[in-house]
C-alpha positions as CSV (number, residue, x, y, z in Angstrom):
1,M,40.0,20.0,-6.1
2,N,43.1,17.7,-6.4
3,R,43.3,14.7,-8.8
4,R,42.3,12.1,-6.2
5,E,39.2,14.1,-5.2
6,F,38.3,14.7,-8.9
7,V,38.6,11.0,-9.7
8,K,36.5,10.0,-6.6
9,S,33.8,12.5,-7.4
10,S,33.7,11.5,-11.0
11,A,33.3,7.8,-10.1
12,V,30.5,8.6,-7.7
13,F,28.8,10.8,-10.4
14,S,29.1,8.0,-13.0
15,A,27.6,5.4,-10.7
16,M,24.8,7.7,-9.8
17,M,23.9,8.4,-13.4
18,A,24.0,4.7,-14.2
19,S,21.4,3.9,-11.6
20,A,18.5,5.4,-13.6
21,P,17.9,6.9,-17.1
22,S,17.1,10.4,-15.7
23,I,18.8,13.6,-17.0
24,L,20.3,16.8,-15.8
25,N,18.5,20.1,-16.4
26,A,20.1,23.5,-17.2
27,Q,20.8,24.1,-13.5
28,G,22.6,20.8,-13.2
29,K,19.9,19.2,-11.1
30,R,19.0,15.6,-11.7
31,T,15.5,15.3,-13.2
32,F,13.2,12.3,-12.8
33,N,10.4,11.6,-15.2
34,V,7.3,10.3,-13.5
35,A,4.1,8.5,-14.5
36,L,1.0,8.6,-12.3
37,V,-1.3,5.6,-12.4
38,G,-4.5,6.4,-10.5
39,C,-5.4,10.1,-10.6
40,G,-7.8,10.4,-7.7
41,G,-7.3,12.2,-4.4
42,R,-4.5,10.0,-3.2
43,G,-2.8,10.0,-6.5
44,N,-2.8,13.8,-6.6
45,G,-1.7,13.9,-3.0
46,A,1.2,11.5,-3.6
47,A,2.3,13.5,-6.7
48,G,2.4,16.7,-4.6
49,N,4.4,14.9,-1.9
50,L,6.9,13.8,-4.4
51,V,7.3,17.3,-5.8
52,E,7.9,18.6,-2.3
53,A,10.4,15.9,-1.5
54,A,12.3,16.6,-4.7
55,K,12.9,20.2,-3.4
56,I,14.2,18.9,-0.1
57,V,16.5,16.3,-1.8
58,G,17.7,18.8,-4.4
59,V,16.4,17.2,-7.6
60,E,13.5,17.9,-9.9
61,V,10.6,15.6,-10.9
62,K,8.7,16.0,-14.1
63,F,5.4,14.3,-14.6
64,V,5.1,13.1,-18.2
65,A,2.3,10.5,-18.2
66,A,-0.9,9.6,-16.4
67,A,-3.5,6.8,-16.5
68,D,-6.8,6.4,-14.8
69,Y,-9.9,4.3,-15.6
70,F,-11.6,7.7,-16.1
71,V,-9.4,9.4,-18.7
72,D,-10.8,12.8,-17.8
73,K,-9.1,12.5,-14.4
74,A,-5.8,11.8,-16.2
75,K,-6.3,14.8,-18.4
76,A,-7.1,17.0,-15.5
77,F,-3.8,15.9,-13.8
78,A,-1.9,16.6,-17.1
79,K,-3.3,20.1,-17.1
80,K,-2.3,20.6,-13.5
81,M,1.2,19.3,-14.0
82,N,1.6,20.9,-17.5
83,F,2.3,17.9,-19.7
84,D,0.8,16.8,-23.0
85,E,-2.6,15.1,-22.9
86,K,-1.4,12.7,-25.6
87,N,0.3,10.9,-22.7
88,C,-3.0,10.4,-20.8
89,F,-4.7,7.0,-21.0
90,G,-8.0,5.6,-19.8
91,G,-9.6,2.2,-19.0
92,T,-8.1,-0.6,-17.0
93,N,-5.4,-1.2,-19.7
94,G,-4.3,2.4,-19.8
95,Y,-1.5,1.9,-17.3
96,K,0.5,-0.1,-19.8
97,A,0.7,2.8,-22.2
98,A,1.6,5.2,-19.4
99,I,4.5,3.0,-18.2
100,A,5.7,2.7,-21.7
101,V,6.0,6.5,-22.3
102,P,9.7,7.1,-23.2
103,G,11.9,8.2,-20.4
104,V,9.7,7.3,-17.4
105,D,11.9,6.6,-14.4
106,I,9.4,6.4,-11.5
107,V,5.8,5.2,-11.5
108,I,3.3,6.1,-8.7
109,L,0.6,3.5,-8.2
110,T,-2.6,4.7,-6.5
111,T,-5.4,2.8,-8.2
112,P,-7.8,0.5,-6.2
113,L,-6.0,-2.2,-4.3
114,N,-7.0,-5.1,-6.6
115,F,-5.0,-3.7,-9.5
116,R,-1.8,-2.9,-7.4
117,A,0.0,-6.2,-7.9
118,I,-0.5,-6.5,-11.6
119,H,0.6,-2.9,-12.0
120,L,3.7,-3.4,-9.9
121,K,4.6,-6.5,-12.0
122,A,4.4,-4.5,-15.2
123,C,6.5,-1.7,-13.7
124,I,9.2,-4.0,-12.5
125,D,9.2,-5.9,-15.9
126,A,9.8,-2.5,-17.5
127,G,12.6,-1.5,-15.1
128,K,10.8,1.3,-13.3
129,H,11.2,2.4,-9.7
130,V,7.9,2.5,-7.9
131,F,5.9,4.2,-5.2
132,A,3.0,1.8,-4.3
133,E,0.3,3.1,-2.1
134,K,-0.9,0.8,0.7
135,G,-2.6,-1.8,0.8
136,V,-1.5,-3.7,-2.1
137,A,-3.7,-6.8,-2.5
138,V,-7.3,-8.1,-1.9
139,D,-6.7,-11.9,-1.8
140,G,-4.1,-14.6,-1.7
141,A,-3.4,-14.4,-5.5
142,T,-2.7,-10.7,-5.5
143,V,-0.6,-11.0,-2.3
144,R,1.6,-13.7,-3.9
145,L,2.0,-11.7,-7.2
146,F,3.0,-8.6,-5.3
147,I,5.6,-10.5,-3.3
148,Q,6.9,-12.1,-6.5
149,A,7.3,-8.8,-8.2
150,S,9.0,-7.3,-5.2
151,K,11.6,-10.1,-5.2
152,E,12.2,-9.4,-8.9
153,A,12.7,-5.7,-8.1
154,A,15.3,-6.6,-5.5
155,A,17.2,-8.7,-8.1
156,K,17.2,-5.6,-10.4
157,H,18.0,-3.2,-7.6
158,L,14.8,-1.2,-8.3
159,T,13.4,0.8,-5.5
160,I,9.9,0.2,-4.1
161,V,8.6,2.5,-1.4
162,A,5.1,1.8,0.0
163,G,2.5,4.1,1.3
164,T,3.0,2.8,4.9
165,Q,4.3,6.3,5.8
166,R,4.6,5.5,9.6
167,R,7.7,3.6,8.7
168,H,9.2,6.9,7.6
169,Q,7.9,8.9,10.5
170,R,10.5,10.0,13.1
171,G,8.5,9.0,16.2
172,Y,7.9,5.5,15.0
173,R,11.5,5.1,13.8
174,L,12.8,6.1,17.2
175,Q,10.6,3.5,18.8
176,A,11.6,0.8,16.3
177,K,15.2,1.5,16.9
178,A,14.9,1.2,20.7
179,I,13.0,-2.1,20.3
180,A,15.6,-3.5,17.9
181,E,18.4,-2.5,20.2
182,G,16.8,-4.3,23.1
183,K,16.4,-1.2,25.2
184,V,13.0,-2.6,26.2
185,G,12.0,-6.2,26.7
186,P,10.3,-8.2,23.9
187,I,6.7,-7.3,23.1
188,L,4.3,-9.6,24.9
189,G,1.1,-8.3,23.4
190,G,-0.8,-5.2,22.3
191,A,-3.7,-3.7,20.4
192,V,-4.0,-1.8,17.1
193,Y,-7.1,0.3,16.2
194,W,-8.6,2.3,13.3
195,N,-12.1,3.4,14.2
196,G,-13.7,6.0,12.0
197,S,-16.5,6.5,9.5
198,V,-17.1,5.6,5.8
199,P,-15.0,8.1,3.8
200,W,-17.3,8.4,0.8
201,V,-19.9,6.6,-1.3
202,K,-20.5,7.0,-5.1
203,E,-24.0,6.2,-6.4
204,R,-24.6,4.3,-9.5
205,E,-25.8,6.3,-12.5
206,E,-28.5,5.0,-14.8
207,G,-27.1,2.9,-17.6
208,E,-23.6,2.9,-16.1
209,S,-21.5,-0.2,-16.8
210,N,-20.5,-2.6,-14.0
211,A,-16.8,-1.8,-14.6
212,S,-17.3,1.9,-14.4
213,Y,-19.5,1.6,-11.2
214,L,-17.1,-0.7,-9.5
215,C,-14.0,1.5,-10.3
216,K,-15.9,4.6,-9.3
217,N,-17.2,3.2,-6.0
218,W,-14.2,0.9,-5.4
219,L,-13.8,1.9,-1.7
220,N,-17.1,0.1,-0.8
221,F,-16.5,-3.2,-2.7
222,T,-14.3,-5.9,-1.2
223,E,-13.4,-7.1,-4.7
224,L,-11.6,-3.8,-5.4
225,S,-10.6,-2.5,-1.9
226,G,-10.1,-5.7,0.1
227,D,-12.6,-4.1,2.6
228,H,-11.5,-1.3,4.9
229,I,-9.3,-3.7,7.0
230,C,-7.0,-3.9,3.9
231,E,-7.4,-0.4,2.6
232,Q,-7.1,1.5,5.8
233,H,-6.4,-0.5,9.0
234,V,-3.4,-2.1,7.3
235,H,-1.4,0.9,8.6
236,N,-1.8,-0.2,12.2
237,I,-1.3,-3.9,11.5
238,D,1.9,-3.0,9.7
239,I,3.2,-1.3,12.9
240,A,2.6,-4.5,14.9
241,N,4.5,-6.5,12.3
242,W,7.4,-4.0,12.2
243,F,7.8,-3.7,16.0
244,L,7.5,-7.4,16.6
245,G,9.8,-8.3,13.7
246,R,7.5,-11.1,12.4
247,Y,4.1,-11.9,11.0
248,P,1.1,-13.6,12.7
249,K,0.6,-17.3,12.1
250,T,-3.2,-17.2,12.3
251,A,-6.2,-14.8,12.4
252,L,-9.5,-15.4,14.1
253,C,-11.9,-12.6,13.4
254,F,-15.5,-11.7,13.6
255,G,-17.2,-8.8,11.8
256,M,-20.6,-7.6,10.7
257,R,-22.5,-5.2,8.5
258,A,-25.0,-2.9,10.3
259,R,-25.2,0.6,8.8
260,R,-23.7,0.6,5.3
261,F,-25.9,1.3,2.4
262,S,-23.5,0.8,-0.5
263,G,-21.2,-2.0,-1.7
264,N,-20.7,-5.3,0.1
265,Q,-18.2,-4.6,2.9
266,Y,-18.5,-5.1,6.6
267,D,-18.8,-2.2,9.0
268,M,-16.4,-3.6,11.6
269,F,-13.8,-6.3,12.3
270,S,-12.3,-7.5,15.5
271,T,-9.3,-9.9,15.1
272,D,-7.1,-11.9,17.3
273,F,-3.7,-12.2,15.6
274,D,-1.5,-15.0,17.0
275,Y,2.2,-14.2,16.4
276,G,3.4,-17.4,18.2
277,D,5.2,-17.7,21.5
278,D,1.9,-16.8,23.2
279,V,2.0,-13.3,21.8
280,H,-1.4,-12.0,20.6
281,I,-2.3,-8.6,19.1
282,H,-5.9,-7.5,19.1
283,S,-6.9,-5.7,16.0
284,M,-10.0,-3.5,15.8
285,C,-11.4,-1.4,13.0
286,R,-14.8,0.1,12.4
287,Q,-16.4,2.5,9.9
288,I,-19.6,3.7,11.4
289,D,-20.7,7.4,11.7
290,G,-21.5,8.7,15.2
291,C,-19.4,6.2,17.1
292,Y,-16.2,6.6,19.2
293,G,-13.2,7.0,17.0
294,G,-9.5,6.3,17.5
295,V,-6.4,5.5,15.4
296,Y,-3.5,4.2,17.4
297,E,-1.3,1.3,18.5
298,K,-0.3,0.2,22.0
299,F,2.1,-2.6,23.0
300,R,3.4,-3.9,26.3
301,T,6.6,-5.5,27.3
302,A,7.6,-6.8,30.8
303,D,9.0,-3.4,31.6
304,A,7.4,-0.9,29.3
305,V,4.4,0.4,27.5
306,I,4.8,1.6,23.9
307,S,2.4,4.1,22.3
308,G,2.8,4.0,18.5
309,G,4.6,7.0,17.2
310,G,4.7,8.6,20.7
311,K,6.4,7.6,24.0
312,I,7.9,4.5,25.5
313,I,7.2,4.5,29.2
314,K,9.7,2.2,30.9
315,N,9.4,1.4,34.6
316,G,7.1,4.4,34.9
317,Q,9.4,6.9,33.2
318,P,9.5,8.2,29.6
319,M,12.6,7.0,27.7
320,D,14.9,9.4,26.0
321,L,14.7,8.1,22.4
322,Q,17.7,8.9,20.2
323,G,18.2,8.5,16.5
324,D,19.2,10.5,13.4
325,F,16.0,10.4,11.5
326,Q,14.5,13.0,9.2
327,D,11.6,14.9,10.8
328,G,8.7,16.4,9.0
329,N,5.6,15.3,7.1
330,P,6.0,11.5,6.8
331,Y,4.0,11.6,3.5
332,V,6.9,13.7,2.1
333,V,9.7,12.0,4.0
334,E,8.8,8.6,2.4
335,H,9.3,10.3,-1.0
336,C,12.6,11.7,0.1
337,D,13.6,8.1,1.0
338,L,12.4,7.0,-2.4
339,L,14.5,9.5,-4.3
340,R,17.6,8.9,-2.2
341,S,17.3,5.2,-2.6
342,I,17.2,5.5,-6.4
343,M,20.2,7.8,-6.4
344,G,22.2,5.8,-3.9
345,T,22.6,8.7,-1.5
346,G,20.6,6.9,1.2
347,P,19.6,3.4,2.2
348,Y,18.2,1.1,-0.5
349,Y,14.5,0.7,0.0
350,N,12.4,-2.3,-1.2
351,E,9.3,-2.3,1.0
352,G,7.3,-4.5,-1.3
353,E,7.3,-7.7,0.7
354,A,6.7,-5.9,4.0
355,V,3.6,-4.1,2.8
356,A,2.4,-7.2,1.0
357,M,2.6,-9.2,4.2
358,S,0.8,-6.6,6.3
359,T,-1.9,-6.6,3.6
360,A,-1.9,-10.4,3.8
361,C,-2.7,-10.2,7.6
362,A,-5.7,-8.1,6.7
363,V,-6.8,-10.5,4.0
364,I,-6.7,-13.6,6.3
365,A,-8.6,-11.6,9.0
366,R,-11.3,-10.6,6.5
367,I,-11.6,-14.2,5.2
368,S,-11.9,-15.4,8.8
369,A,-14.7,-12.9,9.5
370,C,-16.6,-13.7,6.3
371,T,-16.4,-17.5,6.7
372,G,-16.4,-17.9,10.5
373,Q,-13.2,-20.0,10.3
374,I,-9.7,-19.6,11.7
375,V,-7.4,-18.8,8.8
376,R,-3.6,-19.4,8.7
377,M,-1.1,-17.3,6.9
378,S,0.0,-20.4,5.1
379,D,-3.5,-20.9,3.8
380,I,-3.1,-18.0,1.3
381,L,0.7,-18.1,0.8
382,E,1.8,-21.8,0.7
383,N,-0.9,-24.4,1.1
384,D,-2.5,-24.7,-2.3
385,K,-4.8,-27.5,-0.9
386,S,-6.4,-25.0,1.5
387,P,-9.9,-23.8,0.6
388,F,-8.7,-20.2,1.1
389,Y,-5.7,-20.4,-1.3
390,N,-7.6,-19.7,-4.4
391,M,-10.4,-17.5,-2.9
392,D,-9.8,-14.9,-5.6
393,C,-11.9,-11.8,-5.4
394,V,-14.1,-11.8,-8.6
395,P,-14.0,-9.9,-10.9
396,T,-10.2,-10.1,-10.9
397,P,-7.9,-7.5,-12.4
398,A,-7.3,-9.8,-15.3
399,D,-11.1,-10.0,-15.8
400,F,-11.3,-6.2,-16.1
401,E,-8.5,-6.1,-18.6
402,K,-9.7,-9.0,-20.7
403,Y,-13.3,-7.9,-21.0
404,E,-12.4,-4.3,-21.7
405,A,-10.1,-5.5,-24.6
406,E,-13.1,-7.6,-25.9
407,G,-15.5,-4.7,-25.6
408,K,-17.5,-6.5,-22.9
409,D,-18.5,-5.6,-19.3
410,V,-17.4,-7.5,-16.2
411,A,-20.0,-9.3,-14.1
412,M,-20.9,-7.8,-10.7
413,P,-19.5,-9.6,-7.7
414,Q,-21.5,-12.4,-6.1
415,Y,-22.5,-9.9,-3.4
416,A,-23.6,-6.7,-5.1
417,D,-25.0,-3.6,-3.4
418,N,-26.2,-4.2,0.1
419,Q,-25.5,-7.9,0.0
420,F,-22.7,-9.5,2.0
421,P,-21.4,-12.9,3.1
422,L,-22.6,-14.5,6.4
423,P,-20.2,-16.3,8.6
424,G,-20.7,-20.1,8.7
425,K,-22.8,-20.0,5.5
426,P,-21.4,-21.7,2.4
427,W,-19.8,-19.0,0.3
428,R,-18.4,-19.1,-3.3
429,G,-16.7,-15.9,-2.2
430,L,-14.8,-15.9,-4.0
431,K,-13.6,-18.2,-6.7
432,K,-12.9,-21.8,-5.8
């Protein structure tokens, strides 16, 4: 190596090391210390995806802390990843201690959706890079907080990669590139679907606190999950936003509850998203056993039909889509992109606002279904005079933390098990 090459490589190395407080191990590989907040199935899955991504990228990750409302889950994760249980924390305030463990570089956030924004804000305030699982909010307040924290992350050049893994999947990336380059006409309309069944239900135990029951059975309560349109169908809505390059102005939605026996969510939603310029996307999602299923996106232009993640048929013929994108498991690729963004060896990623806005679409659709009204995006983002602006899901994340610190229990939501809002009926909702 000549002097010029040595100076250049030294400068690159110095810049790389300055971007995060990680260390080099004995083999000269960069090592990132990671905290996991939310140690359920998705949290364990994301942790495994990050470990696999690190092998591909050529670095190492070391889990050093974990937090979960149920501390035994955090301890089980510590045993699995071989780190000290003293860095395991429980309750709704435990994430603060996990983030504060010395040397943490990256935090994985996989708790219920209502906590995501407040957790992200804490991570960004502490200077941590973040993987934030989708969706990221349940109401206007948490959407706005997540967007605010994402902007603060950008100012600090901190990486945020979201769990919208389709944005890291080669097939979708090839289609997005062709659309952006104008190789097909503008999208004129389309439909996005996620039809399946209820993933799981957790029954309440005798004497169990409200906080414990809600956190355990979070998937079935709107106040913690945002309903399945936020928690699950947000994937498909996100593709519509990405391919169109903008967000809907309004949502007009109807939904109903027919078969559920736990929580307060609806079984189905059917939404008309108006993106302006006479472009409408039909959104459908359903969780009912024994019914037709399907998870996909389809869009049309004047000259083509786009099947999400698959082919673009233009003038009756499949297009030859070209692009230099990493192939493989998108759940792993997104973590490869996370690591490369942090190191500066790939594009910088801050997906915070994009995933927040896709979640916001689901929020306004759900509010429309539950109230029977048309809801504008501005109603939850800008217009503080709107009746929907402060429709905060109660109990809020702050309620959980406050009452836990005071040794008290949170109140159950207005609609408890097997109760639900009716369109057109006056609804506290949510907090005025």
